[in-house]
N, C-alpha and C positions, 0 to 999 in steps of 0.2 A: 190808478196804477199806471196804465199805459194809455196815452192819448194818440200816439202816432199809429201808423198802420199796424196791423196784427204782426207780431213778431213771428219769425219762423219757429217751428218746433224746436230746432237746435238752440237758437238764442233764448227762447222762452225757458227751456229746461236748464240751460246754463245759469241764467239769471235766477230762476226759482231756487235751484239747489244752493247757489251762493248765498241767497238771502234766507233760506230755510235748510240749514245743514243737518237737521235731525235725520238720523239714519232711516227711520221708517218711510220717509218720503221717497227714497230711491226704490224701495220695494213697491210702494204704491204706484210710482211711475211705471215700473216694469209691468205690474199687473194691468195698468191701463193700456199699455202698448200691446200686451198679449191679447186683451179683449178686443181692442181696435182691429188688430190683424185677424183675429178669429172671426169676428162679425163682419168684417169688410164694411164697416160703417157704424151705425148706431149701437150702443151698448148701455146696459144699466149699471149704475153705480154699485148696486148689490152684487153684480157679477164680478166687479173689480175686487170687492171685499172677499168673495169666495176664492179668487185667485191669490190675493194677498195673504190669505190664511195659510197657503202652502209655504209662504216665506216667514211664517211666524207672526204675522200681523193679525191680531184677533179683532181689532176694531179701529175705526177712525171716524171722525164726526161726519165729514162730507168731502166732496171734491171741489168745493167753491174756490179754494186757493189756486188750484190748477186752472180753473176757468178764468180767474182774474188775471193770470199771467199769460193767457192765450194758449196754454198747452191743450186744453179741452174747450169745447163749446157745448153748452147745454142746449138740447133740442126740445122744443115744445114744453109741455108741462110734465108733471109726474103723471103716471098712469094709475088711476085708482087712488090718487093722493099719497101713494106710498113709495113709488120708485121714480128716481130721476134718470133721464137718459142723456147720453153724451155722444159726441163724435170727437175724434182727434184729427184736426185739420192737416197736420203734417207728421204722420207717423215715421217717415224716413228721417226727418230732422231730429225727432225725439230719439230714435234708435241710434243715430250718429252721435248725439250728445252723450247718451248713456254709455256707449262703447268707448268714446274718447275719455270719459271719466272712470273707466273700468268698472262700470256699474251694470253693464248688460251681460 
């Protein structure tokens, strides 16, 4: 997907949402941002789902698409084989892109 240096969170979100316009991704991105800010670092994908449920998202398969665009980075392995953990390298950029798109 991307060969060059890691995209900023702003550019990564803009590109991701342009290529994945389904409404649920905006809610998932917001939930990721909330968890990244709440945890000040590493957060579980399961926690993102709990936050997304507040926006009416009952399920999503995983956060791999956001990793492939550079919005998130997966850290280590899953813990106990069940939970994947992530960091958001550029939460300010992600927030700016969501605000600019009137999604924040």
